C-alpha positions as CSV (number, residue, x, y, z in Angstrom):
1,X,0.9,-42.1,17.8
2,X,-2.5,-43.4,18.8
3,X,-3.6,-40.8,21.4
4,X,-6.4,-42.9,22.8
5,X,-4.2,-45.7,24.2
6,X,-0.8,-44.1,23.9
7,X,0.8,-46.6,21.5
8,X,3.3,-45.9,18.8
9,X,2.6,-47.9,15.7
10,X,5.2,-48.4,13.1
11,X,4.4,-49.9,9.7
12,X,7.4,-51.4,8.0
13,X,7.2,-52.2,4.3
14,X,9.3,-54.7,2.5
15,X,10.9,-53.0,-0.5
16,X,10.7,-56.3,-2.5
17,X,7.0,-56.7,-1.9
18,X,5.5,-53.3,-1.7
19,X,2.1,-54.6,-0.6
20,X,3.5,-56.4,2.4
21,X,3.6,-54.6,5.7
22,X,4.8,-55.5,9.2
23,X,3.3,-53.6,12.1
24,X,5.1,-53.0,15.4
25,X,3.2,-51.4,18.3
26,X,5.2,-50.0,21.2
27,X,3.9,-48.5,24.5
28,X,5.6,-45.5,25.9
29,X,7.6,-47.6,28.3
30,X,8.7,-50.0,25.5
31,X,9.8,-47.0,23.4
32,X,11.9,-45.5,26.2
33,X,13.5,-48.9,26.9
34,X,14.3,-49.4,23.2
35,X,15.8,-45.9,22.9
36,X,17.9,-46.4,26.1
37,X,19.1,-49.8,24.8
38,X,20.1,-48.3,21.4
39,X,22.0,-45.4,23.1
40,X,23.8,-47.9,25.4
41,X,24.9,-49.9,22.3
42,X,26.1,-46.7,20.6
43,X,28.1,-45.8,23.7
44,X,29.7,-49.2,23.8
45,X,30.8,-49.0,20.1
46,X,32.2,-45.5,20.6
47,X,34.1,-46.7,23.8
48,X,32.5,-44.1,26.1
49,X,32.8,-44.6,29.8
50,X,29.3,-45.2,31.3
51,X,27.9,-42.3,33.4
52,X,26.0,-44.7,35.7
53,X,28.0,-47.7,36.9
54,X,25.9,-50.8,37.5
């Protein structure tokens, strides 16, 4: 986490090419949106009833 501009930076390495990195930077809002989306997908696969109805 970069504390100066509040960005989370993920460096992903390709296991076939160890010297090759892909960098993803997420703001706090983008990280929360990503987590919310992944949790929604998980709930759909489990067959849960949504707490909030759209």
